[in-house]
C-alpha positions as a printed Julia matrix, in Angstrom:
292×3 Matrix{Float64}:
 -67.7    -77.34  157.29
 -66.13   -78.74  160.54
 -63.94   -82.0   160.26
 -65.7    -84.88  161.81
 -63.87   -87.42  164.14
 -65.01   -90.62  165.53
 -63.63   -90.68  168.95
 -63.61   -94.2   170.15
 -62.28   -94.84  173.88
 -61.58   -97.95  175.67
 -62.28   -97.03  179.59
 -59.96  -100.25  180.46
 -56.81   -98.74  178.6
 -54.1    -97.94  181.47
 -54.41   -96.4   184.21
 -56.44   -93.4   184.05
 -60.15   -92.71  184.72
 -62.0    -91.77  181.77
 -63.69   -88.85  183.35
 -60.45   -87.67  184.29
 -59.62   -87.0   180.36
 -62.33   -87.72  178.35
 -64.21   -83.98  178.6
 -61.38   -82.17  178.47
 -60.15   -83.93  175.41
 -63.45   -83.18  174.07
 -63.4    -79.62  174.61
 -59.81   -79.44  173.28
 -60.81   -81.17  169.84
 -64.14   -79.39  169.74
 -62.25   -75.68  170.31
 -60.09   -76.38  167.44
 -63.03   -76.8   164.93
 -63.74   -80.79  164.88
 -67.24   -82.04  165.35
 -66.46   -85.09  167.57
 -69.05   -87.84  167.77
 -67.63   -90.47  170.96
 -67.7    -94.13  171.37
 -67.41   -95.69  174.59
 -66.28   -99.42  173.55
 -64.39  -101.78  176.1
 -64.83  -105.58  174.89
 -63.16  -106.11  171.82
 -66.52  -106.47  169.5
 -67.56  -103.32  170.39
 -64.44  -101.78  169.49
 -64.6   -103.48  166.21
 -67.77  -102.64  165.6
 -67.6    -98.75  166.42
 -64.69   -99.03  163.96
 -66.41  -100.11  161.36
 -69.31   -97.72  162.02
 -67.06   -94.93  161.59
 -66.34   -96.14  157.9
 -66.56   -93.77  155.57
 -68.8    -91.8   157.56
 -65.76   -89.03  159.52
 -62.59   -87.81  158.39
 -60.97   -89.38  160.77
 -60.72   -91.65  163.62
 -59.15   -90.83  166.88
 -58.06   -94.13  169.34
 -58.4    -93.14  172.7
 -56.52   -96.56  174.12
 -53.85   -98.3   174.23
 -51.79  -100.28  171.96
 -54.09  -103.22  172.22
 -56.72  -100.67  171.21
 -54.94   -98.83  168.86
 -53.72  -103.11  167.0
 -57.81  -102.98  166.3
 -57.92  -100.05  164.36
 -54.83  -101.3   162.48
 -56.67  -104.59  161.42
 -59.7   -102.54  160.56
 -58.26   -99.72  158.35
 -54.86  -101.66  156.93
 -54.95  -101.0   153.01
 -57.68   -98.16  153.41
 -57.49   -94.51  153.57
 -58.89   -93.44  157.01
 -56.49   -91.72  158.82
 -56.21   -92.84  162.11
 -55.16   -89.86  165.08
 -53.87   -91.52  168.55
 -54.45   -90.46  171.95
 -52.56   -92.19  174.32
 -54.61   -93.72  177.53
 -52.58   -97.27  177.76
 -50.36   -98.61  180.02
 -46.9    -97.91  177.68
 -48.2    -96.78  174.69
 -45.73   -97.62  172.75
 -46.8    -96.95  169.5
 -47.35   -93.3   170.18
 -43.35   -93.32  171.62
 -42.43   -94.88  168.2
 -44.24   -91.91  166.22
 -43.2    -88.87  168.71
 -46.88   -88.54  169.74
 -47.46   -86.85  172.89
 -47.83   -89.04  175.92
 -50.03   -87.18  177.52
 -53.54   -87.06  176.26
 -54.09   -83.31  176.48
 -50.96   -82.81  174.93
 -51.78   -85.33  171.9
 -55.11   -83.85  171.46
 -54.11   -80.42  171.01
 -51.2    -81.58  168.27
 -53.26   -83.78  166.51
 -55.61   -81.19  166.1
 -53.53   -78.25  165.54
 -50.0    -79.67  163.37
 -50.73   -83.53  162.9
 -51.02   -84.88  158.85
 -51.65   -87.88  158.13
 -48.72   -90.42  157.16
 -48.3    -93.82  155.29
 -46.79   -96.37  157.62
 -45.58   -99.81  157.21
 -47.44  -102.49  159.09
 -46.58  -106.25  159.56
 -49.16  -109.09  158.52
 -49.0   -112.44  160.34
 -51.81  -114.89  159.04
 -54.45  -112.66  158.45
 -53.83  -110.5   161.28
 -52.01  -107.31  161.12
 -49.55  -105.95  163.69
 -48.5   -102.16  164.51
 -45.28  -103.1   166.6
 -44.19  -106.68  166.82
 -44.52  -110.33  167.1
 -42.6   -111.98  169.41
 -42.27  -115.66  170.68
 -40.51  -116.88  174.23
 -40.29  -115.25  177.37
 -42.41  -112.25  177.05
 -45.2   -113.74  175.93
 -45.03  -116.11  178.82
 -45.32  -113.18  180.99
 -48.13  -111.57  179.71
 -50.01  -114.61  180.24
 -49.19  -114.59  183.4
 -49.79  -111.24  183.99
 -52.65  -110.4   186.58
 -55.0   -107.46  184.92
 -56.24  -106.31  187.82
 -53.1   -105.63  189.43
 -52.04  -103.97  186.5
 -54.73  -101.27  186.41
 -53.01  -100.3   189.45
 -49.53  -100.77  189.21
 -49.61  -100.11  185.61
 -46.45  -101.75  183.69
 -44.63  -103.14  187.21
 -47.8   -105.74  186.55
 -45.55  -106.98  183.6
 -42.07  -106.71  185.84
 -43.54  -108.87  188.61
 -45.25  -111.62  186.3
 -41.66  -112.0   184.63
 -39.43  -112.34  188.16
 -42.03  -115.18  188.93
 -41.98  -116.97  186.01
 -38.2   -116.68  185.26
 -37.11  -119.64  187.06
 -40.17  -121.96  186.18
 -40.16  -121.07  182.44
 -39.47  -124.02  180.23
 -37.66  -122.4   176.91
 -39.18  -124.09  173.54
 -37.48  -123.38  170.05
 -38.18  -121.61  167.6
 -37.06  -121.99  163.77
 -36.5   -118.76  161.61
 -36.73  -119.3   158.07
 -35.87  -115.53  156.39
 -36.96  -117.05  153.17
 -33.8   -115.65  151.25
 -32.52  -119.65  150.66
 -30.57  -119.82  154.0
 -30.67  -122.44  156.56
 -33.38  -121.85  159.06
 -31.98  -120.28  162.41
 -32.93  -121.83  165.82
 -33.79  -119.34  168.49
 -35.51  -119.24  171.96
 -36.55  -115.68  172.06
 -37.2   -114.2   168.52
 -38.83  -110.87  168.23
 -40.13  -109.56  164.35
 -40.45  -105.86  164.71
 -42.27  -102.97  162.78
 -40.82  -100.79  165.23
 -37.57  -100.17  167.05
 -39.35   -99.57  170.61
 -40.55  -102.65  172.85
 -42.89  -102.68  175.57
 -41.33   -99.05  176.73
 -38.6    -96.68  176.05
 -35.95   -99.71  174.76
 -35.63  -101.13  171.91
 -35.2   -104.77  171.24
 -35.37  -104.1   167.32
 -33.24  -100.73  167.02
 -32.51  -100.73  163.36
 -36.12  -100.94  162.5
 -38.18   -98.03  161.08
 -41.91   -97.83  160.12
 -41.38   -96.77  156.82
 -38.42   -98.98  155.21
 -40.25  -101.73  154.03
 -38.84  -104.47  156.0
 -39.24  -106.54  159.05
 -36.37  -106.55  161.81
 -35.41  -110.16  163.09
 -33.92  -110.1   166.39
 -33.29  -113.83  167.59
 -31.85  -114.62  170.57
 -30.25  -118.14  170.52
 -29.58  -119.17  173.75
 -31.11  -120.64  176.68
 -30.98  -120.78  181.09
 -31.73  -118.31  183.19
 -27.94  -116.83  183.6
 -28.04  -116.71  179.8
 -31.75  -114.59  180.44
 -30.59  -112.45  182.88
 -27.4   -111.3   180.7
 -29.45  -110.65  177.33
 -31.87  -108.28  179.24
 -29.1   -106.6   180.25
 -27.25  -106.1   177.37
 -30.86  -104.76  176.02
 -31.05  -102.21  177.97
 -27.74  -101.27  177.62
 -28.5   -101.0   174.0
 -25.78  -103.6   173.06
 -27.46  -106.89  172.3
 -27.69  -107.06  168.84
 -23.84  -107.28  168.57
 -23.65  -110.05  170.65
 -22.35  -113.44  170.06
 -25.44  -115.41  170.89
 -27.74  -113.17  168.98
 -28.6   -112.64  165.31
 -30.54  -109.86  163.78
 -31.71  -109.69  160.02
 -33.73  -107.07  158.16
 -36.05  -108.88  155.46
 -39.52  -108.54  154.33
 -40.74  -111.99  155.29
 -39.97  -114.37  157.62
 -41.83  -117.64  158.76
 -41.5   -118.88  162.58
 -42.18  -122.86  163.34
 -42.3   -124.0   166.78
 -44.09  -126.46  168.62
 -45.02  -125.23  171.95
 -43.21  -121.67  172.6
 -45.79  -118.89  173.51
 -46.43  -115.77  171.31
 -47.43  -112.31  171.54
 -48.57  -109.78  168.84
 -48.31  -105.85  169.52
 -48.04  -106.44  173.56
 -51.09  -109.2   173.3
 -51.09  -113.07  174.12
 -52.25  -114.78  171.32
 -54.08  -118.06  172.28
 -54.44  -119.12  168.5
 -52.54  -121.66  166.4
 -49.48  -120.23  166.1
 -47.05  -122.93  165.57
 -46.04  -122.15  162.09
 -46.57  -118.53  160.54
 -45.39  -116.1   157.9
 -44.8   -112.79  158.7
 -44.98  -109.98  155.94
 -44.5   -106.41  156.0
 -47.4   -104.27  153.92
 -45.46  -101.18  152.74
 -47.31   -98.36  153.67
 -50.69   -99.85  154.48
 -52.25   -97.35  157.25
 -52.1    -93.61  157.41
 -51.57   -92.36  160.87
 -51.84   -88.67  162.27
 -48.24   -87.56  163.26
């Protein structure tokens, strides 16, 4: 009997046109012995409904989308046995990079169909929601809030670069207080990343020691503010030397509490518009199964 796949496609993810990749992806999966049922879903509510409908009805759920769409699947299947497959068609596809899943969607489909096996990975929990990659407070979240998403469809990740440059000299950093919940005094930073994965926004690492199966969150705290300090920090990140800098603290903990009055936040690359003034973030070991 053929294995059944629910293939959920977000046509708004990334710069590829759905008609360019979907027929070949379906052919690859079908010719390798899978029965494929496709749902096209672009709005969050549609994607969540498709995920809920798939539960218990198929053997695997595959996501054709970016990290935001994958995040919705993680939130649906955390704590369940449903294996999740990722066929990357988003702008950066950070989780696929982290797990060494081919970035080309055709290669990914072939790999998942022929070689991948389900493996349990940690996810983070922030409030009532889950994340696979990271949570951060500070300039990057502010930048995400300023991205022109029509422009993003045209120039991809460079839309974030333009948004960053356009706000670099006007952004006013707000303090974020970090309680490692280990009895130590809270730390103060102006840019804080809590990572479950090492990669961040592309092929560079903000939390380079993070592993998705070690039962820990990696917390990177940038303690300074100001344009020149921020530029210096960004250069250190690109060089991979930032965690050794004097104005950076790096910790590995199972949970952490972040408190702030006005600092913006993002979760798995999506701006968080909800109330984020004080939140506890915890690791959930081996909570989701991903085909790798």
